C-alpha positions in Angstrom: -76.7 -45.3 -44.4 -78.6 -43.5 -41.7 -80.4 -40.0 -42.9 -80.8 -37.2 -40.6 -82.8 -33.9 -41.4 -80.5 -31.2 -41.7 -83.4 -28.6 -41.0 -84.9 -29.6 -37.1 -87.1 -26.6 -36.5 -90.4 -28.4 -35.3 -92.7 -25.8 -37.6 -90.6 -27.1 -40.7 -90.5 -30.1 -39.9 -94.3 -30.5 -39.8 -94.8 -28.6 -43.2 -92.2 -30.9 -44.9 -94.0 -33.5 -43.7 -97.3 -32.4 -45.7 -95.7 -31.0 -48.6 -94.1 -34.8 -48.9 -97.0 -36.6 -48.4 -98.9 -34.3 -50.8 -96.1 -35.2 -53.0 -96.5 -38.9 -53.0 -100.2 -38.5 -53.3 -100.6 -39.4 -57.3 -103.7 -41.4 -58.9 -103.9 -42.7 -62.3 -107.4 -43.6 -63.3 -108.4 -43.4 -59.5 -105.7 -46.0 -58.8 -102.7 -45.0 -56.3 -99.2 -45.5 -58.2 -95.7 -45.1 -56.4 -93.9 -42.2 -57.2 -90.1 -41.9 -57.8 -87.7 -40.3 -55.7 -86.8 -37.5 -58.3 -90.8 -36.9 -58.5 -91.3 -36.6 -54.9 -88.0 -34.1 -54.1 -89.3 -31.7 -57.0 -92.6 -31.6 -55.6 -91.5 -31.0 -52.1 -91.4 -27.3 -52.3 -87.4 -26.9 -52.4 -86.7 -28.6 -49.7 -83.5 -30.3 -50.0 -83.1 -33.9 -50.8 -81.4 -34.8 -47.6 -84.8 -34.0 -45.6 -87.1 -35.0 -48.1 -85.7 -38.3 -48.0 -85.2 -38.4 -44.1 -88.8 -37.8 -44.2 -89.9 -40.3 -46.3 -87.7 -42.6 -44.1 -89.5 -41.5 -40.7 -92.9 -41.6 -42.4 -92.3 -45.2 -43.7 -93.2 -43.9 -47.1 -92.3 -46.5 -50.3 -90.9 -44.8 -53.4 -89.2 -45.9 -56.5 -85.6 -45.4 -57.1 -84.8 -43.9 -60.6 -82.2 -42.6 -62.6 -83.0 -38.9 -61.9 -82.1 -39.6 -57.9 -80.5 -42.7 -57.1 -79.3 -43.5 -53.8 -75.6 -43.0 -54.4 -74.8 -47.0 -53.2 -76.7 -48.0 -56.2 -74.6 -46.5 -58.9 -71.3 -47.3 -60.3 -68.5 -44.9 -59.5 -68.5 -43.6 -63.3 -72.4 -43.0 -62.9 -72.3 -41.2 -59.4 -69.3 -38.7 -60.8 -71.4 -37.6 -63.9 -71.0 -33.7 -64.4 -72.9 -30.9 -65.8 -72.3 -30.8 -69.3 -69.4 -28.5 -70.4 -70.3 -24.9 -71.0 -68.3 -21.8 -72.2 -68.1 -21.0 -68.6 -65.5 -22.5 -65.6 -66.8 -24.6 -63.0 -69.6 -23.2 -61.0 -68.2 -22.4 -57.3 -70.3 -22.6 -54.2 -69.1 -19.5 -52.3 -70.6 -17.8 -55.2 -74.0 -19.4 -54.9 -73.5 -20.3 -58.6 -76.7 -22.5 -59.1 -77.3 -21.9 -63.3 -80.5 -22.5 -65.2 -81.1 -25.8 -66.9 -81.3 -25.6 -70.7 -85.2 -25.6 -71.0 -85.3 -22.6 -68.4 -82.8 -20.8 -70.6 -84.8 -21.0 -73.4 -88.1 -20.2 -71.8 -86.7 -17.2 -70.3 -84.9 -16.0 -73.4 -88.5 -16.1 -75.6 -90.2 -14.5 -72.4 -87.5 -11.8 -72.4 -87.8 -11.3 -75.9 -91.8 -11.0 -76.5 -91.9 -8.6 -73.2 -88.6 -6.3 -74.4 -90.1 -5.6 -78.2 -87.2 -4.1 -78.9 -86.3 -2.5 -76.0 -83.3 -3.0 -73.5 -82.9 -6.3 -71.3 -80.9 -6.1 -68.0 -79.4 -9.6 -66.4 -78.5 -9.6 -62.9 -76.8 -12.9 -62.2 -78.0 -14.6 -65.3 -75.1 -15.2 -67.7 -76.0 -18.4 -69.1 -79.0 -16.3 -70.7 -76.7 -13.5 -72.1 -75.7 -15.6 -75.2 -78.7 -16.6 -76.7 -80.0 -13.2 -76.4 -77.3 -11.8 -78.1 -77.7 -14.7 -80.8 -81.4 -13.1 -81.4 -80.2 -9.2 -81.9 -81.3 -8.2 -78.2 -79.9 -5.2 -76.9 -79.0 -6.6 -73.5 -76.6 -6.0 -70.9 -75.4 -8.7 -68.4 -74.1 -6.9 -64.7 -71.8 -9.4 -62.7 -69.5 -9.2 -60.1 -67.2 -11.8 -61.2 -64.5 -10.7 -63.5 -63.8 -14.4 -64.1 -67.2 -14.9 -65.5 -66.9 -11.9 -67.7 -63.6 -12.8 -69.1 -65.4 -16.1 -70.1 -68.0 -14.6 -72.2 -64.9 -12.4 -73.5 -62.7 -15.2 -74.5 -65.5 -17.1 -76.4 -66.1 -13.6 -78.3 -68.8 -12.1 -76.6 -67.1 -8.1 -76.0 -70.1 -5.6 -75.8 -73.0 -5.6 -73.1 -70.8 -6.8 -70.2 -70.6 -4.7 -66.9 -68.5 -5.5 -64.1 -70.0 -4.0 -61.0 -71.1 -5.1 -57.2 -75.4 -4.7 -57.6 -75.0 -4.1 -53.8 -74.1 -0.5 -54.9 -76.0 2.2 -57.2 -75.6 2.2 -60.9 -76.2 6.1 -61.9 -75.1 6.0 -65.2 -77.9 3.0 -66.2 -80.9 4.5 -64.4 -84.2 4.5 -66.2 -82.8 2.7 -69.2 -83.8 -0.6 -69.6 -87.4 -2.1 -70.3 -86.9 -5.7 -68.9 -84.6 -7.0 -65.9 -84.2 -10.8 -65.2 -82.7 -11.3 -61.9 -81.3 -14.4 -60.2 -79.9 -13.4 -56.6 -78.6 -15.9 -54.0 -81.7 -16.9 -52.2 -81.3 -14.5 -49.1 -82.9 -11.3 -48.2 -79.8 -9.0 -48.2 -79.2 -10.0 -52.1 -82.8 -10.1 -53.1 -82.9 -6.5 -51.6 -79.6 -5.1 -53.4 -81.1 -6.8 -56.8 -84.7 -5.1 -56.1 -83.1 -1.8 -55.6 -80.7 -1.9 -58.9 -83.7 -2.9 -60.8 -85.7 0.0 -59.7 -82.8 2.0 -60.3 -82.3 0.6 -64.0 -86.0 0.2 -64.9 -88.2 2.5 -66.8 -91.8 3.1 -65.2 -93.9 0.0 -66.5 -90.9 -1.9 -67.1 -90.9 -5.3 -65.9 -88.7 -7.4 -63.7 -88.6 -11.2 -63.7 -87.1 -12.6 -60.4 -86.5 -16.2 -59.2 -87.8 -16.7 -55.5 -87.1 -19.4 -53.3 -89.9 -22.1 -52.5 -91.5 -22.1 -49.1 -89.6 -24.8 -48.1 -86.2 -24.3 -49.0 -85.0 -23.4 -45.3 -87.1 -22.8 -42.2 -88.2 -19.2 -42.4 -88.4 -19.2 -46.0 -92.1 -18.4 -46.5 -91.4 -15.5 -43.9 -88.8 -14.3 -46.2 -91.0 -14.4 -49.3 -93.2 -11.6 -47.6 -90.2 -9.6 -46.5 -88.9 -9.8 -50.4 -92.8 -8.3 -51.4 -92.5 -5.6 -48.9 -88.7 -4.6 -50.0 -90.4 -4.5 -53.9 -93.3 -2.4 -52.5 -90.8 0.1 -50.9 -89.0 0.8 -54.2 -92.1 1.2 -56.5 -92.3 -2.7 -57.7 -95.9 -4.4 -57.6 -96.2 -8.1 -58.1 -98.4 -8.7 -61.1 -97.9 -12.5 -61.6 -96.0 -15.8 -60.2 -95.1 -19.2 -61.3 -94.4 -21.8 -58.8 -91.6 -23.9 -59.6 -91.1 -22.5 -63.2 -87.5 -21.9 -63.3 -85.3 -25.4 -63.5 -81.6 -25.4 -62.4 -78.7 -28.1 -63.1 -77.5 -29.7 -60.0 -73.9 -28.0 -59.9 -70.7 -30.5 -59.4 -70.3 -28.8 -55.6 -73.8 -29.8 -54.7 -73.5 -33.1 -56.0 -70.7 -33.5 -53.8 -72.4 -32.8 -51.0 -75.5 -34.9 -51.8 -73.1 -37.9 -52.4 -71.7 -37.3 -48.6 -75.1 -38.2 -47.3 -75.3 -41.0 -49.9 -77.6 -39.8 -52.8 -77.3 -38.9 -56.4 -79.8 -36.1 -57.5 -79.8 -34.6 -60.9 -81.3 -31.2 -61.6 -84.0 -31.4 -58.7 -83.9 -27.8 -57.7 -86.8 -25.2 -58.5 -87.4 -21.8 -57.8 -90.4 -19.7 -58.2 -91.0 -16.8 -61.0 -92.2 -13.7 -59.7 -93.1 -10.9 -62.2 -93.0 -7.4 -61.0 -94.0 -4.0 -62.6 -92.0 -0.8 -61.9 -95.5 1.5 -61.3 -93.7 4.5 -59.8 -90.6 5.9 -58.8 -89.1 5.7 -55.5 -85.7 7.0 -54.4 -86.2 5.5 -50.8 -82.9 3.7 -49.9 -81.6 3.3 -53.8 -78.6 5.5 -53.3 -78.0 3.7 -50.2 -75.0 0.5 -50.5 -76.4 -2.6 -49.3 -74.6 -4.6 -46.6 -73.9 -7.8 -47.9 -71.7 -10.1 -45.3 -69.3 -12.3 -47.5 -65.7 -13.1 -46.9 -63.2 -11.6 -49.3 -62.0 -14.4 -51.9 -58.5 -14.3 -54.3 -59.5 -16.7 -56.9 -57.3 -19.1 -59.1 -58.3 -21.5 -62.2 -56.8 -25.0 -62.6 -58.1 -25.9 -65.9 -62.1 -25.7 -65.1 -61.8 -25.6 -61.5 -62.0 -22.4 -59.5 -60.0 -22.0 -56.2 -60.8 -19.8 -53.9 -58.1 -19.0 -51.3 -58.9 -16.5 -48.0 -56.4 -13.4 -48.4 -53.0 -14.3 -46.2 -51.1 -11.6 -44.1 -47.2 -11.5 -45.9 -45.6 -11.1 -42.6 -47.5 -14.4 -41.0 -44.7 -16.9 -40.5 -46.7 -19.8 -39.1 -45.8 -22.8 -40.7 -48.0 -24.9 -43.4 -50.6 -27.0 -42.3 -54.3 -28.0 -43.1 -57.3 -29.8 -42.0 -61.0 -30.4 -43.3 -63.1 -27.5 -42.7 -66.2 -29.9 -41.9 -65.7 -32.5 -39.3 -67.3 -34.8 -41.5 -64.7 -35.1 -44.1 -62.8 -33.1 -47.0 -66.2 -32.3 -48.6 -68.5 -29.9 -47.2 -71.5 -31.4 -46.4 -73.9 -28.5 -46.7 -73.2 -25.5 -48.9 -75.8 -23.6 -47.6 -74.8 -20.0 -46.0 -75.8 -21.3 -42.7 -73.6 -24.0 -42.2 -71.6 -23.9 -39.3 -68.1 -24.7 -41.1 -68.2 -22.3 -43.9 -66.6 -19.4 -41.7 -63.8 -21.9 -41.0 -63.1 -22.1 -45.0 -59.5 -20.8 -46.2 -59.5 -22.8 -49.2 -62.2 -24.0 -51.4 -62.5 -25.6 -54.7 -65.4 -25.5 -57.1 -65.8 -29.3 -56.4 -66.2 -28.6 -52.9 -63.2 -29.6 -51.1 -62.7 -27.3 -48.2 -60.1 -26.5 -45.8 -58.9 -24.5 -43.1 -55.2 -23.6 -43.6 -52.5 -22.2 -41.7 -49.2 -20.5 -43.4 -52.0 -19.5 -46.2 -49.3 -17.0 -47.8 -47.6 -20.3 -49.4 -50.8 -21.6 -50.9 -51.3 -18.2 -52.9 -47.9 -18.7 -53.9 -48.5 -22.2 -55.1 -51.6 -21.0 -57.2 -49.9 -18.3 -58.9 -47.2 -21.1 -60.4 -49.9 -23.3 -61.2 -51.6 -20.7 -63.2 -48.0 -20.1 -65.1 -48.1 -23.9 -66.0 -45.6 -25.0 -63.2 -45.8 -29.0 -61.8 -46.9 -29.6 -58.5 -43.2 -31.1 -57.7 -41.2 -28.4 -59.4 -43.4 -25.4 -57.4 -42.4 -27.4 -54.0 -39.2 -28.0 -54.5 -38.8 -24.2 -55.4 -40.7 -23.5 -51.9 -38.5 -25.5 -50.1 -35.1 -24.1 -51.9 -36.3 -20.8 -51.4 -36.8 -21.5 -47.2 -40.7 -20.6 -47.3 -41.7 -24.3 -46.2 -39.9 -26.6 -44.4 -38.9 -30.4 -45.5 -41.3 -32.2 -43.2 -44.6 -29.5 -44.5 -43.5 -31.0 -48.6 -46.0 -34.0 -47.9 -48.6 -32.1 -46.3 -48.4 -29.3 -49.1 -48.4 -32.0 -51.8 -51.3 -33.8 -50.8 -53.5 -31.0 -50.3 -52.5 -29.5 -54.1 -53.2 -32.7 -55.5 -56.6 -32.9 -53.7 -57.8 -29.6 -54.9 -56.7 -29.9 -58.2 -57.4 -33.4 -59.7 
């Protein structure tokens, strides 16, 4: 399969070429040694694996294939469909930019937070997997999260205290100046960073510490400049950078991202790294803290089918358009790039946590289907009921069943 760069910006391509060359340079006892594909990807400053492989091919650089970053065509079907180990949470969903720390990172961050807090209060922004181990260690910790579904998962597992459902783009005056430490892992976009920094400045006491995951320099074109803006945003709210450790937070490869990589013929296990920046709140600043941050994301209605999470755009109840669907990405049913920059995200009306994405007409029918699926009705039973009620025509049955099967299997 011919691999082409997803990011084609000329300056970015030049920088990636330098990073890849640096990543493959390795010597043991003065002798060159060939690196594995996974090693090269991990050491390429956050560049997407597809871009790293395309660069290796264009530069004619050889590498070893290894079990952490196979070409998908070297795998058996069972190997290529390996999933992230089950957790107490339902599957991560691409619409939420839900990359979760791997187990080693969770342990490392837990130790850091406990040592830094010294018995003080800890706030977690977007880092739900760190919450349970901190609770088990007796920490005074609060998880601030927008997702009711995530918080319900924790409640179902027996965690009842320290859970706050909120939008971090909005002020939280009830919690101001209350915390010694904040750990924040926002989606890697400037509007989210701005929101998380403002909430941190609001919640931290003067002298308090923030640990922030930061996108590496080759995450995308412009990432280096965005990192500089991030520093400016932090300074504007009284936060000063006191330390940074490149590549020190590692993420599990979620099922939705593995699906995208498979579409390009790749299988990459836990390749993503983030930098950890440490800030100290050195002064109070009211600049912009009371103003909401505008984050332009679509509204979704979420349904659960087993561990799967399926998001559907809201429908208009008076819309009588016949039901139909098509893949949102012209390449196929799997969205091949889950970045916010993908031109196909705007066309998605229904999106599963395993990254099947479709454009749909007559979307209210889908909402009714998923409500009944959550009530444990079978797909044939649901479709039969919809036909009898005149909500779909007989000729639409096959399409509706096919879509529901694709999204729920």
